[in-house]
C-alpha positions as CSV (number, residue, x, y, z in Angstrom):
1,X,-18.5,-11.8,2.4
2,X,-21.7,-10.1,2.6
3,X,-20.4,-6.8,2.1
4,X,-18.5,-8.1,-1.1
5,X,-21.5,-9.5,-2.5
6,X,-23.4,-6.4,-1.8
7,X,-20.8,-4.0,-3.3
8,X,-20.5,-6.2,-6.5
9,X,-24.3,-6.1,-7.1
10,X,-25.0,-2.4,-6.4
11,X,-26.1,-0.9,-9.5
12,X,-24.3,2.4,-9.1
13,X,-21.4,3.8,-10.9
14,X,-19.9,6.3,-8.4
15,X,-19.0,3.8,-5.3
16,X,-16.3,3.1,-3.2
17,X,-15.6,0.6,-0.6
18,X,-13.0,1.2,1.9
19,X,-11.6,-0.2,5.4
20,X,-13.0,2.4,7.8
21,X,-9.3,3.3,9.2
22,X,-8.4,3.9,5.3
23,X,-11.3,6.3,5.2
24,X,-10.5,8.0,8.4
25,X,-7.1,8.4,7.3
26,X,-8.1,10.0,4.1
27,X,-10.3,12.4,6.2
28,X,-7.7,13.7,8.2
29,X,-5.2,14.3,5.5
30,X,-7.9,16.2,3.5
31,X,-8.8,18.2,6.5
32,X,-5.0,18.8,7.0
33,X,-4.6,20.1,3.2
34,X,-7.7,22.2,3.2
35,X,-6.5,24.0,6.4
36,X,-3.2,24.5,5.0
37,X,-4.2,25.8,1.5
38,X,-7.2,27.9,2.9
39,X,-6.2,29.1,6.5
40,X,-9.2,31.5,6.6
41,X,-11.6,28.7,5.9
42,X,-14.1,28.9,8.9
43,X,-15.2,25.3,8.3
44,X,-13.6,22.7,6.5
45,X,-16.3,19.9,6.7
46,X,-18.6,21.2,4.0
47,X,-16.3,21.3,1.3
48,X,-14.7,18.0,2.5
49,X,-18.3,16.4,2.2
50,X,-18.8,18.1,-1.1
51,X,-15.5,16.3,-2.4
52,X,-16.7,12.8,-1.3
53,X,-19.9,13.4,-2.6
54,X,-18.9,14.2,-5.9
55,X,-16.8,10.8,-6.5
56,X,-19.3,8.7,-4.6
57,X,-23.0,8.3,-3.9
58,X,-22.6,4.9,-2.0
59,X,-19.8,4.6,0.3
60,X,-19.1,0.8,1.8
61,X,-17.3,0.5,5.1
62,X,-15.7,-2.5,6.8
63,X,-15.2,-2.4,10.2
64,X,-16.9,0.7,11.5
65,X,-15.4,1.4,14.9
66,X,-14.3,4.8,16.8
67,X,-11.4,4.5,19.4
68,X,-10.3,8.2,18.9
69,X,-11.9,11.2,20.4
70,X,-10.7,13.2,17.1
71,X,-12.5,11.0,15.3
72,X,-15.7,10.7,17.3
73,X,-15.9,14.8,17.0
74,X,-15.4,15.0,13.2
75,X,-17.7,12.1,12.1
76,X,-21.0,13.4,13.6
77,X,-20.8,16.5,11.4
78,X,-19.0,15.1,8.5
79,X,-21.7,12.5,8.1
80,X,-24.5,14.6,8.7
81,X,-23.2,16.6,5.7
82,X,-22.9,13.3,3.6
83,X,-26.5,12.2,4.3
84,X,-27.6,15.8,3.5
85,X,-26.0,15.2,0.2
86,X,-27.9,12.3,-0.6
87,X,-24.7,9.8,-0.1
88,X,-25.7,6.2,0.9
89,X,-23.6,4.3,3.5
90,X,-23.1,0.8,4.3
91,X,-21.0,-0.3,6.8
92,X,-20.1,-3.5,8.9
93,X,-19.3,-3.2,12.5
94,X,-18.8,-5.4,15.6
95,X,-20.5,-2.9,18.0
96,X,-24.1,-1.9,17.9
97,X,-24.6,2.1,17.2
98,X,-25.6,2.7,20.9
99,X,-22.5,1.3,22.2
100,X,-20.1,3.1,19.7
101,X,-17.5,5.1,21.7
102,X,-19.6,4.7,25.3
103,X,-17.3,4.5,28.4
104,X,-14.5,6.5,27.0
105,X,-13.7,10.2,27.8
106,X,-15.8,12.3,25.5
107,X,-18.3,9.9,25.1
108,X,-21.6,12.3,25.7
109,X,-20.2,14.5,22.7
110,X,-20.4,11.4,20.5
111,X,-23.9,10.7,21.2
112,X,-25.5,13.2,18.9
113,X,-23.7,11.0,16.1
114,X,-25.5,7.7,17.5
115,X,-28.6,9.7,16.7
116,X,-27.6,10.5,13.4
117,X,-26.7,6.8,12.7
118,X,-30.2,6.0,14.1
119,X,-32.3,8.2,12.2
120,X,-30.4,7.6,8.8
121,X,-29.4,4.1,8.7
122,X,-31.2,0.7,9.4
123,X,-29.6,-1.4,11.7
124,X,-29.4,-5.3,10.9
125,X,-28.1,-7.8,13.3
126,X,-26.2,-10.6,11.8
127,X,-25.7,-13.3,14.6
128,X,-23.9,-16.7,13.9
129,X,-22.9,-19.2,16.3
130,X,-19.9,-20.1,13.9
131,X,-16.6,-18.3,13.6
132,X,-15.7,-18.8,10.0
133,X,-12.0,-17.5,10.9
134,X,-11.1,-20.6,13.0
135,X,-11.0,-24.2,12.3
136,X,-8.3,-24.0,9.7
137,X,-4.9,-25.8,9.9
138,X,-2.4,-23.6,12.1
139,X,1.2,-23.0,11.6
140,X,3.2,-23.7,14.8
141,X,5.6,-20.7,14.0
142,X,3.2,-17.8,13.7
143,X,2.2,-17.4,17.3
144,X,5.0,-18.5,19.8
145,X,4.2,-19.3,23.7
146,X,5.6,-18.5,26.2
147,X,7.8,-15.3,24.8
148,X,11.1,-16.9,26.3
149,X,14.6,-17.4,24.9
150,X,13.4,-20.0,22.5
151,X,10.9,-18.0,20.9
152,X,13.3,-15.1,20.5
153,X,15.7,-17.6,18.4
154,X,12.8,-18.6,16.3
155,X,11.7,-15.1,15.6
156,X,15.5,-14.3,14.8
157,X,15.6,-17.1,12.2
158,X,12.1,-15.9,10.7
159,X,13.5,-12.7,10.6
160,X,16.6,-13.5,8.7
161,X,14.5,-15.9,6.5
162,X,12.4,-13.1,4.9
163,X,15.2,-10.2,5.2
164,X,17.3,-12.3,2.7
165,X,20.6,-10.3,2.0
166,X,19.0,-6.8,3.0
167,X,21.1,-5.0,5.9
168,X,19.1,-5.2,9.3
169,X,18.9,-1.3,10.9
170,X,16.4,0.9,12.5
171,X,14.1,2.8,10.1
172,X,12.1,6.0,10.4
173,X,8.9,6.0,8.3
174,X,7.8,9.5,7.4
175,X,4.2,10.3,6.3
176,X,1.5,13.0,6.6
177,X,4.1,15.2,8.7
178,X,4.5,12.1,11.3
179,X,7.5,9.9,11.8
180,X,7.3,6.5,13.0
181,X,10.3,4.8,14.5
182,X,10.8,1.0,13.5
183,X,13.2,-0.9,15.8
184,X,14.5,-2.8,13.3
185,X,14.0,-3.7,9.6
186,X,15.3,-5.3,6.4
187,X,13.7,-5.7,3.2
188,X,10.1,-6.5,3.5
189,X,10.5,-7.4,7.2
190,X,10.2,-5.3,10.4
191,X,10.4,-5.9,14.1
192,X,9.1,-4.6,17.2
193,X,8.9,-5.0,21.0
194,X,5.5,-4.9,22.1
195,X,5.8,-2.2,24.4
196,X,7.8,0.1,21.6
197,X,4.5,-0.6,19.2
198,X,1.7,-0.6,21.9
199,X,2.6,1.6,24.7
200,X,3.3,4.7,22.9
201,X,0.9,7.1,21.6
202,X,0.6,5.8,18.2
203,X,-2.7,5.5,16.2
204,X,-4.3,4.1,13.0
205,X,-2.4,6.3,10.7
206,X,0.6,5.1,12.0
207,X,-0.2,1.5,12.0
208,X,-1.5,1.9,8.2
209,X,1.9,3.2,7.3
210,X,3.7,0.4,8.9
211,X,1.2,-2.1,7.2
212,X,1.5,-0.5,3.7
213,X,5.6,-0.6,4.0
214,X,6.3,-3.8,5.4
215,X,4.6,-7.1,4.2
216,X,5.8,-9.0,7.3
217,X,5.9,-7.7,10.8
218,X,7.3,-9.6,14.1
219,X,6.3,-8.5,17.6
220,X,8.1,-9.8,20.6
221,X,6.8,-10.2,24.0
222,X,3.0,-9.7,23.8
223,X,1.7,-9.8,27.4
224,X,-1.6,-10.7,28.6
225,X,-3.9,-7.4,29.5
226,X,-6.1,-6.5,31.8
227,X,-8.7,-3.7,32.8
228,X,-6.0,-1.2,33.6
229,X,-4.3,-1.6,30.1
230,X,-7.4,-0.2,27.9
231,X,-5.5,2.0,25.9
232,X,-2.7,-0.6,25.2
233,X,-5.4,-3.2,24.3
234,X,-7.3,-0.4,21.7
235,X,-3.7,0.0,20.1
236,X,-3.0,-3.7,19.7
237,X,-6.6,-4.1,18.2
238,X,-6.1,-1.5,15.8
239,X,-2.7,-2.8,14.8
240,X,-4.0,-6.1,14.0
241,X,-6.9,-4.6,12.3
242,X,-4.6,-2.8,9.9
243,X,-2.3,-5.7,9.2
244,X,-5.5,-8.2,8.8
245,X,-7.0,-5.8,6.2
246,X,-3.8,-5.5,4.3
247,X,-3.0,-9.2,4.3
248,X,0.3,-8.9,6.1
249,X,2.2,-11.9,7.7
250,X,2.5,-11.6,11.5
251,X,4.9,-13.4,13.6
252,X,5.0,-12.9,17.3
253,X,5.8,-14.2,20.7
254,X,3.4,-13.9,23.7
255,X,2.4,-14.6,27.1
256,X,-0.4,-16.5,26.0
257,X,-2.9,-17.7,23.3
258,X,-4.6,-14.9,21.4
259,X,-8.1,-15.8,23.4
260,X,-6.2,-15.6,26.8
261,X,-4.9,-12.0,26.2
262,X,-7.5,-9.9,27.3
263,X,-10.6,-11.5,28.9
264,X,-12.1,-8.9,31.2
265,X,-12.8,-5.3,30.6
266,X,-14.3,-2.8,28.6
267,X,-12.5,-3.8,25.3
268,X,-13.4,-7.7,25.9
269,X,-15.7,-8.1,23.2
270,X,-13.6,-6.3,20.6
271,X,-10.8,-8.2,21.6
272,X,-12.5,-11.4,20.9
273,X,-12.9,-10.5,17.3
274,X,-9.0,-9.6,17.4
275,X,-8.2,-13.2,18.8
276,X,-10.4,-14.6,16.1
277,X,-8.2,-12.8,13.4
278,X,-5.1,-13.8,15.1
279,X,-5.9,-17.3,14.8
280,X,-7.0,-17.0,11.0
281,X,-3.6,-14.9,10.6
282,X,-1.9,-18.1,12.0
283,X,-3.3,-20.5,9.6
284,X,-1.2,-22.0,6.7
285,X,-3.4,-20.8,4.0
286,X,-3.0,-17.2,5.3
287,X,0.8,-17.9,5.6
288,X,1.3,-19.2,2.0
289,X,-0.9,-16.3,0.5
290,X,1.1,-13.7,2.8
291,X,4.7,-15.2,1.9
292,X,4.0,-14.9,-1.9
293,X,3.1,-11.1,-1.4
294,X,6.0,-10.7,0.7
295,X,8.4,-12.1,-2.0
296,X,6.8,-9.9,-4.6
297,X,7.1,-7.0,-2.8
298,X,10.6,-7.5,-1.8
299,X,11.4,-8.1,-5.4
300,X,10.6,-4.7,-6.2
């Protein structure tokens, strides 16, 4: 809400607001294109920074987070180049800068970027005892516990409801030189087993492509996770971020309620935000809005 107000009021013509996952997707695509079209280019970061600065002197990011070592290595140099070109960056984040990408392999290489953030940006903490995502009337079919036969049958019915007359079949999404195997899909809805979605080496680009293609996503068998499941938890956090930002409908069966899925370990704080988002995505108001979006998408 604060970002909405700031962006609307900022008296700047060349400005952009992006979810950070979308920004990183764009960065990787442009780096790929630069290397492909200019194979002898020694350093693609300066021309990339030039192209960004030409179109926006103000960049606003939602959900600034670093979960990928490749992103961590790129961002330090890119942001330093953007700041040198007088680009102003405003971002929201659930992580204080000194904790970004820490306790992860390669964390030391990211510390110079943290120093750049602290040098170039003002850090403002917003602390509220109230979670505004919670407290809404909940739909009883969006999050099914436990993940048993009854839950599977309910998800079968939900799949059929949204698929309409479209045939159900496996689908392969092709994008940016990558492919993503969808367990089963029909019209605007796709369905995954949790393992096939979060236990494979998938990343933000995969989940963003999924969110854009299918307004309705069904996940079977979400387990409780612990300290040994950090990578799996990060992937689940990332896909929920992608679905939430895109306004998708999510139906799932799980071993426990969202708040009980991951309670101990290095991503526990980040997962608490994910649990909050899942609660909002299970509200009747979210379901009504998302169902209309799915209907419109299916009509095309």
